[in-house]
N, C-alpha and C positions, 0 to 999 in steps of 0.2 A: 630566526625562522620567519617571524612575521614580517620583518623588514625586507627579507628576500622574496616574499610572496609565496611561501611554501605551506601556508596554513589554510588554504582554501578547502572548505568542507563542501562536498558535493551533496545535494539533496534532490530527492525525487527522481525525475527522468535524467538529470545530469549525471547520476552515478553510472559508472562504467558497466555495472552488472545489473542494472534495473530491469525487471521483467514487466512491472506494471507501468502504465502511463497515467497521467492525471485524469484522462477520460475514463479509464477502467476503474480508477479509485472512486470516482464520483458514482459510477454505476454500482460498485460494491456497496458503498455507503447507502445508496437508495434502496437496493434490493435486500440487504441483509435482514433476516428474521431469525431470531434465536431458536435453535433446535428444529428448524424447518428442513424437511428432507430435500426441498428444491432450492431454497434460498438461504440455507444455513451455512455455517462456516466451512464444513467439509465439501458440500456441493459446489460452493463458489470457488473454493481452492482448486478443486478438480477442473472446473470450467476455465479458470484463468491461468492454470499451470503453475500454481504456487502451493506452499504448504499451508495447512489450516492456521498455523501461528501467524502467518503473514496477514491473513484476513482478520484475525483477532486484533493485530496491531493497527490495522487500518481503521477498523470499526471503533476501537477504544482510544484512538488518537495518539498512540505511541509513535507511529510513523505516519508520514503523509499528513500531518496535522495542518499544514499550510493549504491544503486543498479543501475548499468548501463545496457543499452540495449545490 
């Protein structure tokens, strides 16, 4: 698999189904405030068109950890 070049992992914006961009991820990381009605996970998720779990993953470094503020 590796010898034939079939092991490429797509990360970030390179994924075919990515909704967020690096610019949006930086904004999420800057604006996030825990339990805030305007900049909390649910509000940001609604604004950026993703689920709250995606915001949690961005903020806690599970996904998009290669993007720095």
